N, C-alpha and C positions, 0 to 999 in steps of 0.2 A: 440559480433556473438562470436568470435575465443575463448575472452578470459571468457565465460559466462563458458564453459565446464571444463578450467581449472581452475575456482571457485570451481567447483564441486568435481573436482580432489583434489584441495586442501584442500576442506572441508572434506573429507575423509579421507585425512592423517593425518590432523590435532587432530580427533577425534580419529585415533589408536596412535599418538605419546601420547596422556594425559594418555591415559590405559597404555602406557610404553607398546606397541605392537612393536612397531620397537627392542625394547632393549632385548625382552628374542625371537626375531626372527634373529637379524644379525648375529650370529653365524652360522646360518645352508647356511648362502647364498652360498658359493659354493657350498653346497649340492643340493641347488636350479637350480643352472649352471649345473652342474654334470647328473642329474635327465634327462633321455630323457625325460620321462614326460611332462616334461615342453615344451618342443618345440612341441609335438605332441601336446599341448594344445593351445599354441602360433599360430600353421598352423591352427588349426581347428577354433580358433579363426578370425584370417585375414582373413581366407575364406568364413566363413559366414558373417563379416562385409563388405567384399569387392562387396560380392552378397547384401545385404541390403543398403550400400552405394552408389549404382550405379556406381562401379568404373570399368571402363572397363578393363585397365590392372592395378594391383599393384604389387611392386617388393618388398622384405623386407629383410637384413640381418644383423646377428648379430655376432660381431666379439669380440676376446678379444686379447691382445698382441700377441699370439702365432697360432691362429688360426679363421678360421670362423666356427664359430658353426651353424651357421642354414642361409640357404638360399633358399628363395620360392619364384617363380612366380604366380600370379593369373590375371584368366582374358586369353586377346587375348593377350597378351604375350607371347616368348616361352621361356623366359629363365631370368636369372638374369643375363645375360651377354646382354640382350637387352639395350640398352641407351637411356636416358629419358632429355630432357631440366630441369636443374635443380633449377632453378630463384635463389633467394640470396644466396642459397646456396652455390653460385659461388665466394661470398664474402669471405667467409673464405680462398680458393685457393689464391684470390689476397693479402689477409691480409700475408700469408705464404711468397708470392713472396718478399712484402716489409721487412718483416721481413729477410726476409733472404738476401736481399741487405745491410739494416742496418746493419747487422752482418762484413758484407765485409766494411763498413766505406764506403759505395756508397749512403746511404742516411742516414741524423739524424733524427730522430723522432720530432727531436724538431724545425726543420727548418721552417722557412714560405716556402707558398710552389711556393712563386714568387723565390726561389732560383732555381727552376727546369723550372717553370712553365711559362713564361712572359708576356703572353699578359694574363693572369687571372683575372677578376673583382677582388679587396680585396684580390689577391693572398699575398700580404703584412700584411693581417691579418689574415690569415689561416695557422696554422702548420699541417704537414704531421699527428699528432695523432688524432687531432681533426677529420680530413676526415676518421680515423679508427673509430672512436669509435662515429661519424655522434654528435658532439658537434663543428661542424663549423659554424654552424648559416647557413647554405644554404638552401633554401626552399626544400620542397618535392618531388615538379612537376618542379625542374629545369632543365635545362640540360647545356652540353659545349658552348652551344653557349649564353647563357641568366642566366648563374649562377652569384649569387653576395649575400652578408651577408643580411638576411633577416628576422632574429631570433637572441634570445639573443645567442654569444656563450656561452659555457663551461655547456650549457644544452643540452639533450641530443633529437635532432630531426633528425627520420632515414630518408635519401636523399639518392635514387639512385647517384644523380652527383659525391658526394663524391668518392664514389668509381670507378665510369669514369673518375674520377682526378687522381685518383692511377694507374689507367692505364695508362692514359699519362705521368704522372710520371716514371712508369715503362718503359715504353719506351723511353724517355728522357734519361734516365740514362745509360739504357743499347745499345742503340741503338738497341734492335732489337722490332716486333710488339710485342703485349703483347700475343700470340698467339704462338709464338717461344718462347718467355721467359715461361712463362709457361708451355709448353711442356717439355724444356729442362730443369728447373729445378725441376719441381715436379709429372706428366704425365709420361714420360720414367725413371726417378730413381725408382719410383713405379713401373711399368710398367703396368701403367693402360692404358690396352691394347684397351678401350672400354668408351675414354675418350677423349676429344676434345675441343679445344676451339675455332673452329669456324664453320659456316653453314656447307662447303664443306667435313669437313672430320668427321662432326658430321654426316651428311647422308651416307658417303661413310662406317661408322660404323655398319649402317641400325639402325639409330635415329627412333623413334617409334612414328606412327602419334597422335596428340593428339586430346583430345573432348574439345568442348564449348558448356554449356546451355543455351538454350532457353527455357523458362517458365518450367524447370523440363524436358524438350528434348534434350538429349545429340547429337550433329551434330558433326562429324568426319572430322577436319581441321590440314592442316599440319603445325606445327611448325612456327614462326613466328620468325625471327630473324631480329634485327636489321641490317638497310640498311645504316644507318652512322653514322659519332663517335658523332653525335650530337641528338640519340634517348635521348630517358628520360631512359630505360632501354639499357645499353651499355654490353657486353662478360662480362666484369672484376664484374662490377653489377650483371648480374644474367641468362645469357649464356651460359656457359660452360654444356656441357654433360654428364653425367656416368651414367652407372651401377649401379646396386645393388651390384655385386662383387665388381665392382673398388671403390666404396666410403666406402666400408668394409675396403679394402685394404687401401683407404685415410686414414680411422680413425686411424687405427693400427698405420700409421705414430706417432700420438700423445699421443697413449697409449706409444710406444717404444722411445718416448723423442724426435721423430725428425728424428732418424735413417741418422742423417748428412745433412739433406735436413735444417734444422734450429735445433737451442739447446734447451734444455730442459730449459734456461734462457728462450729464446725468446716465448717459449708456456707455461709459465707461466705470460710473460707479455700478451700475448694477453687473455689471461684465466680472471687474476684476479687484475694484477697489475696498468693497467690503463683503470679501467671500471667507468661506469657511472652509478649514481641510476637511473631508469627509475620506479617512481611511476605510472605503471599501474595496472588494478584490479588486476592481480596478479604483484605484484614488480618483478623486477628483475634489474641485473646488467649487460649492456651492455660492453663488448670489444673490441677487434679487430676481428672482422669476426664472432663471438661467445656471445653468452648471456648464465648468470649464472641465475640459480633459485635456491634459498637455501630454506627460510622456507617459506610453511611448512615444505618440504622434510627432510629426516633424514639426508642427506648430499647434497651439490651440484652437480644438474643436469646441464650440459652444452648443449645447445639448438642452433639450428637456422633452420628454416624454408624458403622455397622457392614457388612462383608463377609467374610463367610466363601465357600468354591467354590460354595455353592451354594444363596444367600442372600442379602439383604439386610435392613439394618433403620436407623432414623433417630427421634432423640428429640427433643424441643424444647421448652424452660421458659423462660417469659416471666415474671420475677419479678414484674414492677411491675404486670401484668395478672391475676396470679395464674392462670395457665393453662398445662397441659403437654397435650404431642402424641406420642403415640408412632406409629410405623409398623412395620410386617414385612412382608417380602417373602418367597417362594421359589424366585426367581430371580436367577443371579450371569451378567449381560448385560454385560461391564466397559463396553463403548464406546459400546452404545445404550439398553437398559434402565436400568442404574443410574445414567446421566446423567437419565435420564428421571423414576425415584424421586427425584432429588433437585428435578428440576422440580415434581412433585407435591407433597413434603411443604412448599416455600417457597411453593407455591402456594395450602396449606391456609392456609400464616402469614397470607399477603396477607388472603386472606378474612376472617381471624377480625379484622383490624386495619381491617377494611371495605373493601376492596381489590378488585380486579379479580386472579383468579388466573391464574400461566402457562397457558396452552392446549397440551396436546400435541395435534395433528393426526394423523388417520387415517391418513394416508402419511407419515407422519415416519418410524417403524419402519421400514418397507420402503424407502425413500429412504436414512437413513444407512446400514443395510447394505450397500444395495446401492453406494454408495461406499466402504466398508471392504472387503465382497468384491470389489470388482472390484481393489482394489490388492494383495489376497492373489494372485487370479488373474493379473495383471502377475507380480507376480514368480514363482508358479510356471511361468506360460507362457514364462519368462527361462529356466529352468533348464532346458526342455525344446529347447527352440530350438537350442541345441548338436548336439543329437543328431540334426539334419535336417541336419548339415553335416559330417557323417564321412563320406560319400564325398568331399567337398571336403580334407576333412585327408587322407587317404591319398593325393590325389592327389599333394599338397602335400609328404608325405614322400617316393612314389613318387620324384619330381623332386629329390629330396638337400635339400631346404629345411630341415632337423634343427634349425636355430636359430629360427628363427622359431615352426614346427611346435612348441618347446618352447616357447619365449615363450607364445604363443597358448594352451595346454594350462595353463599357469601361471595366468594373469592369468583363464581363463573355467573352469577347474573345480578353482583351488586355493583364487584369491584371493578371487574373485567369491561364491564357498560359502561361505567364512569369513565375510566381510562381511555374507552376510544372516544367518549364526549369531551374529553380533556386536552384530547391530541393537538387540535387545530390552536386552542388558544395556550395552551404551555410550551408547546415543542414548535409553534411556528407563532405562538407571540399574537394572534390574533383570532379576535374573539367571534363566535361561532356566528353572531349579525352579519359578522362583515363576511364569513364563509359563505353562507347564503343568498349573497348580494351577487358575490367576486368567483364563487367555485359553489354552485349549487351542487353538481354532481358529491361530490366529497361530503356539502353539509347534508343530502341525504342519506347518502351511504351510510356516514354517522350514527343520525339518528334514528335512521329504518334497523338499525344491526343492534343499537344500543335498544331501542324499544323491542324488537324481537327476545332480544336478552333477558330485558326487564318482565315480557310476559311469560318468560319459563320460570322465571324466581316466582312469580305471582302464584304459578302450578303449583310448583314444588313446595312452596310455603304451604298452600292447600293441604298439598297431602301429607304436609310434615305435621300441619296442626292436627288433622283430624287425626293421625297415628298417636299422636299424645294425647288427644283427650278418649279418646278409644282406650289410652294403655290404662287413664287416669278411671276412667270407667268401671274397668274389669278389676284396677286395684280396690275399688271399694268395694 
């Protein structure tokens, strides 16, 4: 899905590299950034993209180490100071906290986590740095209550519970809550006035409402914060809130060598020195809260995206160009708008490199949702069809074709609905409770379609049992 877009971008970049395009353009990069026209074109590009992608509220900010070069808000948000829930972009904040404590000698990255957390299963087999780069072997859908090693250690497997554990380590080492520590160590020193690590503080800052997609229709909903430490996504893993302006200021911290919060050496460790290769559709290297995309780009680009039930975010750093970019949006439309958010993010990066962006056409949203909705409609229609053949089923039973009637009921009304319910967990490797939160229309379609089929099975079973009892009585 999202990777298909990146593949297209990568293919374009590869062709340009082959003809030496980047070599002849590199000298003009600073001129590109100083050209006011580039920001006018980015503004127009984002404005049209937000409309075509049906993004209710979008903010974008571009900064270098000296200043914020561009900051614009689109749609229903008032300004680039409006805070959004960041999703997994929060992980970089948590990683910075860990590196800060490591510099102070309070945490050793190679320590087993059992040194800090005594009651975690397999804690004597997992190190702090394995949590940071997701090589701990913990499961993708585990939480603090049930986490244990289920995957090969040393191999990247993205799991929110890794950063939930890091949050607990921070609390154990400092004697402070995660909110208190990240606030005192990052938020306050950088003067991030619209950034927070709690629901109460986020709402006090004016946290924007989110939107969730249902069959192509965006429904406004309040952001959903974790209600316990045992949630699948906790605050250290995904629920820090921030604004585009604050994110730009936060990213400047990396461009400025850490500003005393962490050292340049720690930043290099996060970005480059303890990374693990991920052989995805477009290969990347995952470090501590940051992913690095190299080939076929002319130089490394650091990136991390975030997703919660009601919004998305994405941040980029191009260290060699002294540039950072941040995006926030208040909609989660997993199959369509989220893909388009990726597209516009990479589109702006291309523009900053002097290239043409990915264009989002006016009808792309409708056509893509039409395709997905037709699939879901077909599943639901398939669940209704057997109800129209109840009369034929009765006739078959009345003719005493009990075995064939029972077999058809088993296949159509038990095996088929079970198959529908297993499509998401088995083929997409995503539990239904995750689908309910992040792709609710798919969840509703699967559950309702299965319920209709099961209900038809109950009706058929009653007809079959009644006929069998009647025949038994007549035989007597």
